[in-house]
GUKE-689514 format. One record per residue: residue in three letters; z, y, x of N, C-alpha, C in turn. Coordinates in steps of 0.2 Angstrom, whole numbers, padded with zeros to 4 digits, always signed. Layout:
BEGIN
{'ALA',{Z,Y,X},{Z,Y,X},{Z,Y,X}},
...
//
This chain:
BEGIN
{'MET',{+0145,+0019,-0317},{+0149,+0025,-0317},{+0155,+0025,-0311}},
{'ARG',{+0157,+0019,-0310},{+0162,+0018,-0304},{+0159,+0019,-0298}},
{'PHE',{+0152,+0018,-0297},{+0148,+0019,-0291},{+0148,+0026,-0290}},
{'VAL',{+0147,+0030,-0295},{+0146,+0037,-0294},{+0153,+0040,-0293}},
{'LEU',{+0158,+0038,-0296},{+0165,+0041,-0294},{+0167,+0039,-0287}},
{'ALA',{+0165,+0033,-0285},{+0167,+0031,-0278},{+0163,+0035,-0273}},
{'LEU',{+0156,+0037,-0275},{+0152,+0041,-0270},{+0155,+0048,-0270}},
{'VAL',{+0157,+0051,-0275},{+0160,+0058,-0276},{+0166,+0058,-0272}},
{'ALA',{+0170,+0053,-0272},{+0177,+0053,-0269},{+0176,+0052,-0262}},
{'THR',{+0171,+0048,-0259},{+0169,+0048,-0252},{+0167,+0054,-0249}},
{'LEU',{+0163,+0058,-0253},{+0160,+0064,-0250},{+0166,+0069,-0250}},
{'PHE',{+0171,+0069,-0255},{+0176,+0074,-0254},{+0182,+0072,-0249}},
{'ILE',{+0182,+0065,-0248},{+0188,+0063,-0243},{+0185,+0064,-0236}},
{'GLY',{+0178,+0063,-0235},{+0175,+0064,-0228},{+0175,+0071,-0226}},
{'THR',{+0177,+0076,-0229},{+0176,+0083,-0227},{+0182,+0085,-0224}},
{'ALA',{+0181,+0090,-0219},{+0187,+0093,-0216},{+0192,+0088,-0213}},
{'VAL',{+0190,+0083,-0210},{+0196,+0079,-0206},{+0197,+0082,-0200}},
{'HIS',{+0204,+0083,-0199},{+0206,+0086,-0192},{+0211,+0081,-0190}},
{'ALA',{+0212,+0081,-0183},{+0217,+0077,-0180},{+0223,+0080,-0179}},
{'VAL',{+0224,+0087,-0181},{+0230,+0090,-0180},{+0236,+0087,-0184}},
{'GLN',{+0241,+0086,-0180},{+0247,+0083,-0183},{+0251,+0088,-0186}},
{'PRO',{+0255,+0086,-0191},{+0260,+0091,-0194},{+0264,+0094,-0190}},
{'ASP',{+0267,+0091,-0185},{+0272,+0093,-0180},{+0268,+0098,-0175}},
{'GLU',{+0262,+0098,-0175},{+0258,+0104,-0171},{+0257,+0110,-0174}},
{'VAL',{+0257,+0110,-0181},{+0255,+0116,-0184},{+0260,+0121,-0184}},
{'LEU',{+0258,+0128,-0182},{+0262,+0133,-0181},{+0265,+0136,-0188}},
{'LYS',{+0271,+0139,-0188},{+0274,+0141,-0194},{+0270,+0148,-0196}},
{'ASP',{+0268,+0152,-0192},{+0264,+0158,-0193},{+0257,+0156,-0195}},
{'PRO',{+0255,+0157,-0201},{+0248,+0155,-0203},{+0242,+0159,-0199}},
{'ALA',{+0244,+0165,-0197},{+0239,+0169,-0193},{+0238,+0166,-0186}},
{'LEU',{+0243,+0164,-0183},{+0243,+0161,-0176},{+0240,+0154,-0177}},
{'GLU',{+0241,+0151,-0182},{+0238,+0144,-0184},{+0230,+0144,-0184}},
{'ARG',{+0228,+0149,-0188},{+0221,+0151,-0189},{+0218,+0152,-0183}},
{'ARG',{+0221,+0156,-0179},{+0218,+0158,-0172},{+0218,+0151,-0168}},
{'ALA',{+0223,+0147,-0168},{+0223,+0141,-0164},{+0217,+0137,-0166}},
{'ARG',{+0216,+0136,-0173},{+0211,+0132,-0176},{+0204,+0134,-0173}},
{'ASP',{+0203,+0141,-0174},{+0197,+0144,-0172},{+0195,+0142,-0164}},
{'ILE',{+0201,+0143,-0160},{+0200,+0142,-0153},{+0198,+0134,-0152}},
{'SER',{+0203,+0130,-0155},{+0202,+0123,-0153},{+0195,+0120,-0156}},
{'ALA',{+0193,+0123,-0161},{+0186,+0121,-0164},{+0180,+0122,-0158}},
{'GLY',{+0181,+0126,-0154},{+0176,+0128,-0149},{+0178,+0124,-0142}},
{'LEU',{+0183,+0120,-0142},{+0185,+0117,-0135},{+0183,+0109,-0136}},
{'ARG',{+0180,+0106,-0131},{+0178,+0099,-0131},{+0184,+0095,-0129}},
{'CYS',{+0184,+0089,-0132},{+0189,+0084,-0130},{+0186,+0081,-0124}},
{'LEU',{+0190,+0081,-0118},{+0187,+0079,-0112},{+0187,+0071,-0112}},
{'VAL',{+0190,+0068,-0117},{+0189,+0061,-0117},{+0183,+0059,-0122}},
{'CYS',{+0183,+0062,-0127},{+0178,+0060,-0132},{+0171,+0063,-0130}},
{'GLN',{+0171,+0069,-0127},{+0166,+0073,-0125},{+0161,+0075,-0130}},
{'ASN',{+0161,+0073,-0137},{+0156,+0075,-0142},{+0160,+0078,-0148}},
{'GLN',{+0167,+0078,-0147},{+0171,+0081,-0152},{+0175,+0087,-0150}},
{'SER',{+0177,+0091,-0155},{+0181,+0097,-0153},{+0188,+0093,-0152}},
{'ILE',{+0193,+0097,-0149},{+0200,+0094,-0149},{+0203,+0095,-0155}},
{'ASP',{+0200,+0099,-0160},{+0203,+0099,-0167},{+0201,+0093,-0170}},
{'ASP',{+0196,+0089,-0169},{+0194,+0083,-0172},{+0196,+0077,-0169}},
{'SER',{+0198,+0077,-0162},{+0199,+0071,-0158},{+0207,+0069,-0159}},
{'ASP',{+0207,+0062,-0159},{+0214,+0059,-0159},{+0216,+0057,-0152}},
{'ALA',{+0213,+0059,-0147},{+0214,+0057,-0140},{+0221,+0061,-0138}},
{'PRO',{+0225,+0057,-0134},{+0231,+0061,-0132},{+0230,+0067,-0128}},
{'LEU',{+0225,+0067,-0124},{+0223,+0073,-0120},{+0221,+0079,-0125}},
{'ALA',{+0218,+0077,-0130},{+0216,+0082,-0136},{+0222,+0085,-0138}},
{'LYS',{+0227,+0081,-0140},{+0233,+0084,-0142},{+0237,+0088,-0137}},
{'ASP',{+0237,+0087,-0131},{+0240,+0090,-0126},{+0236,+0097,-0126}},
{'LEU',{+0229,+0098,-0126},{+0226,+0104,-0126},{+0227,+0108,-0132}},
{'ARG',{+0228,+0105,-0138},{+0230,+0108,-0144},{+0237,+0112,-0143}},
{'LEU',{+0241,+0108,-0140},{+0248,+0111,-0139},{+0248,+0116,-0134}},
{'ILE',{+0244,+0116,-0129},{+0243,+0121,-0124},{+0241,+0128,-0128}},
{'VAL',{+0235,+0127,-0132},{+0233,+0132,-0135},{+0238,+0136,-0139}},
{'ARG',{+0242,+0132,-0143},{+0247,+0135,-0147},{+0253,+0138,-0143}},
{'GLU',{+0254,+0135,-0137},{+0260,+0138,-0133},{+0257,+0145,-0131}},
{'ARG',{+0251,+0145,-0128},{+0248,+0151,-0125},{+0248,+0157,-0131}},
{'LEU',{+0246,+0155,-0137},{+0246,+0160,-0142},{+0253,+0162,-0144}},
{'GLN',{+0258,+0158,-0144},{+0265,+0160,-0145},{+0267,+0164,-0140}},
{'ALA',{+0265,+0163,-0134},{+0267,+0168,-0128},{+0264,+0174,-0128}},
{'GLY',{+0259,+0176,-0133},{+0256,+0182,-0133},{+0249,+0183,-0130}},
{'ASP',{+0246,+0177,-0128},{+0239,+0178,-0125},{+0234,+0179,-0131}},
{'THR',{+0229,+0182,-0129},{+0223,+0184,-0134},{+0219,+0177,-0134}},
{'ASP',{+0214,+0177,-0138},{+0210,+0171,-0139},{+0206,+0170,-0132}},
{'ALA',{+0204,+0176,-0129},{+0199,+0175,-0123},{+0204,+0173,-0118}},
{'GLU',{+0210,+0175,-0117},{+0215,+0173,-0112},{+0216,+0166,-0112}},
{'VAL',{+0217,+0163,-0118},{+0218,+0156,-0119},{+0212,+0152,-0117}},
{'GLU',{+0206,+0154,-0119},{+0200,+0150,-0117},{+0199,+0151,-0109}},
{'SER',{+0200,+0157,-0107},{+0200,+0158,-0099},{+0205,+0153,-0095}},
{'PHE',{+0211,+0153,-0098},{+0216,+0148,-0095},{+0213,+0141,-0095}},
{'LEU',{+0211,+0139,-0100},{+0208,+0132,-0101},{+0202,+0131,-0096}},
{'VAL',{+0198,+0136,-0096},{+0192,+0135,-0092},{+0194,+0135,-0084}},
{'GLN',{+0199,+0139,-0083},{+0201,+0139,-0075},{+0204,+0132,-0074}},
{'ARG',{+0208,+0129,-0078},{+0211,+0123,-0077},{+0207,+0117,-0078}},
{'TYR',{+0202,+0117,-0083},{+0198,+0111,-0083},{+0190,+0112,-0082}},
{'GLY',{+0188,+0118,-0081},{+0181,+0119,-0079},{+0178,+0121,-0086}},
{'GLU',{+0172,+0123,-0085},{+0168,+0126,-0091},{+0166,+0120,-0096}},
{'PHE',{+0166,+0114,-0093},{+0164,+0109,-0097},{+0169,+0108,-0104}},
{'VAL',{+0174,+0111,-0103},{+0179,+0111,-0109},{+0177,+0115,-0115}},
{'LEU',{+0172,+0119,-0114},{+0169,+0123,-0119},{+0163,+0119,-0122}},
{'LEU',{+0163,+0119,-0129},{+0158,+0116,-0132},{+0151,+0120,-0132}},
{'LYS',{+0152,+0126,-0132},{+0146,+0131,-0131},{+0147,+0134,-0124}},
{'PRO',{+0144,+0132,-0119},{+0144,+0136,-0113},{+0142,+0143,-0112}},
{'THR',{+0145,+0147,-0108},{+0144,+0153,-0108},{+0137,+0154,-0104}},
{'PHE',{+0134,+0160,-0106},{+0128,+0162,-0103},{+0129,+0166,-0096}},
{'GLY',{+0127,+0163,-0091},{+0128,+0166,-0084},{+0123,+0164,-0079}},
{'THR',{+0123,+0166,-0073},{+0118,+0164,-0068},{+0119,+0157,-0066}},
{'HIS',{+0125,+0154,-0066},{+0127,+0147,-0065},{+0125,+0142,-0071}},
{'THR',{+0123,+0145,-0077},{+0121,+0141,-0082},{+0114,+0143,-0085}},
{'LEU',{+0111,+0147,-0080},{+0104,+0149,-0082},{+0099,+0143,-0084}},
{'LEU',{+0099,+0138,-0079},{+0095,+0133,-0080},{+0096,+0129,-0086}},
{'LEU',{+0103,+0128,-0088},{+0104,+0125,-0094},{+0102,+0128,-0100}},
{'TRP',{+0102,+0135,-0101},{+0100,+0139,-0106},{+0092,+0139,-0106}},
{'LEU',{+0089,+0140,-0101},{+0082,+0140,-0101},{+0078,+0134,-0101}},
{'ALA',{+0081,+0128,-0099},{+0078,+0122,-0099},{+0073,+0120,-0104}},
{'PRO',{+0076,+0121,-0111},{+0071,+0119,-0117},{+0065,+0124,-0117}},
{'ALA',{+0065,+0130,-0115},{+0060,+0134,-0115},{+0055,+0132,-0109}},
{'LEU',{+0058,+0131,-0104},{+0054,+0129,-0098},{+0050,+0122,-0099}},
{'VAL',{+0053,+0117,-0103},{+0050,+0111,-0104},{+0044,+0112,-0109}},
{'LEU',{+0045,+0117,-0114},{+0040,+0118,-0119},{+0034,+0121,-0115}},
{'VAL',{+0035,+0126,-0111},{+0030,+0130,-0107},{+0026,+0125,-0102}},
{'LEU',{+0030,+0121,-0099},{+0027,+0115,-0094},{+0023,+0111,-0098}},
{'GLY',{+0026,+0108,-0103},{+0022,+0104,-0108},{+0015,+0106,-0110}},
{'GLY',{+0016,+0113,-0112},{+0010,+0116,-0115},{+0004,+0117,-0109}},
{'ILE',{+0007,+0118,-0103},{+0002,+0119,-0097},{-0001,+0112,-0096}},
{'GLY',{+0003,+0107,-0096},{+0001,+0100,-0095},{-0004,+0098,-0100}},
{'ALA',{-0003,+0100,-0107},{-0007,+0098,-0112},{-0014,+0102,-0111}},
{'TYR',{-0014,+0108,-0110},{-0020,+0112,-0109},{-0024,+0109,-0103}},
{'ALA',{-0020,+0107,-0097},{-0024,+0104,-0092},{-0027,+0098,-0094}},
{'ALA',{-0024,+0094,-0097},{-0026,+0087,-0100},{-0032,+0088,-0104}},
{'LEU',{-0032,+0093,-0109},{-0038,+0094,-0113},{-0044,+0096,-0109}},
{'ARG',{-0043,+0100,-0104},{-0048,+0103,-0100},{-0052,+0098,-0096}},
{'ARG',{-0048,+0093,-0093},{-0051,+0088,-0089},{-0054,+0082,-0093}},
{'ARG',{-0054,+0082,-0100},{-0057,+0077,-0104},{-0064,+0078,-0103}},
{'PRO',{-0068,+0072,-0103},{-0076,+0073,-0102},{-0079,+0076,-0108}},
{'GLN',{-0083,+0080,-0107},{-0087,+0084,-0112},{-0092,+0080,-0115}},
{'PRO',{-0094,+0080,-0122},{-0099,+0076,-0124},{-0106,+0079,-0121}},
{'ALA',{-0110,+0074,-0120},{-0116,+0076,-0118},{-0121,+0080,-0123}},
{'ALA',{-0125,+0085,-0120},{-0129,+0089,-0124},{-0135,+0085,-0126}},
{'ALA',{-0137,+0087,-0132},{-0143,+0083,-0135},{-0149,+0084,-0131}},
{'LEU',{-0153,+0079,-0130},{-0160,+0079,-0127},{-0165,+0083,-0130}},
{'ASP',{-0168,+0087,-0126},{-0174,+0091,-0129},{-0180,+0086,-0130}},
{'ILE',{-0185,+0089,-0132},{-0191,+0084,-0134},{-0194,+0081,-0128}},
{'GLU',{-0195,+0085,-0123},{-0198,+0082,-0117},{-0193,+0076,-0114}},
{'GLU',{-0187,+0078,-0113},{-0182,+0073,-0111},{-0182,+0067,-0115}},
{'GLN',{-0183,+0067,-0122},{-0183,+0062,-0126},{-0189,+0057,-0126}},
{'GLN',{-0195,+0061,-0124},{-0201,+0057,-0123},{-0201,+0054,-0117}},
{'ALA',{-0198,+0057,-0112},{-0198,+0053,-0105},{-0193,+0047,-0106}},
{'LEU',{-0187,+0048,-0109},{-0183,+0042,-0110},{-0187,+0036,-0114}},
{'GLU',{-0190,+0038,-0119},{-0194,+0033,-0122},{-0199,+0029,-0119}},
{'ALA',{-0202,+0033,-0114},{-0207,+0030,-0109},{-0204,+0025,-0105}},
{'VAL',{-0198,+0027,-0102},{-0195,+0023,-0097},{-0192,+0016,-0101}},
{'LEU',{-0190,+0017,-0107},{-0188,+0011,-0111},{-0194,+0007,-0112}},
{'LYS',{-0199,+0009,-0114},{-0205,+0005,-0116},{-0207,+0002,-0109}},
{'ARG',{-0207,+0005,-0104},{-0210,+0002,-0097},{-0205,-0004,-0095}},
{'ASP',{-0198,-0003,-0097},{-0193,-0007,-0095},{-0194,-0013,-0099}},
{'GLU',{-0195,-0012,-0106},{-0197,-0018,-0110},{-0203,-0022,-0108}},
{'GLY',{-0208,-0019,-0106},{-0214,-0022,-0104},{-0213,-0026,-0097}},
{'ALA',{-0209,-0024,-0093},{-0207,-0028,-0087},{-0203,-0034,-0089}},
{'ARG',{-0199,-0034,-0093},{-0195,-0040,-0095},{-0198,-0045,-0098}},
{'SER',{-0204,-0044,-0102},{-0207,-0049,-0106},{-0212,-0052,-0102}},
//
């Protein structure tokens, strides 16, 4: 029973862990929600696999503060993201934008599948084909050669 309770407690404690400190939280709940939505889509430049909302890195905290400052200054969500992209590059976005400069990034998985399919098809076509069955005349000729070969060995 204790094990089950510990397991359930672990599941509930492990959800929704954010690194946002109480001193960062905005007083306006609508602005705070917007800040959380924006920061959930921004990459921590130190951790690289976490959003700034989930990272404890000092740079992530600085980015969270910048997001909140820009929102308080009246910027839209798009303007805040644009500001951060101009400052840190598109790498700061967890989901890169679709454009000509990221076309290869977005199309690479499909390209790999197509090229892999072409390679598999070519490999299957180059496989040696099984020999066709001998007709009666060829079978008789083969048996004659084998008998002659046996007679020469003995």
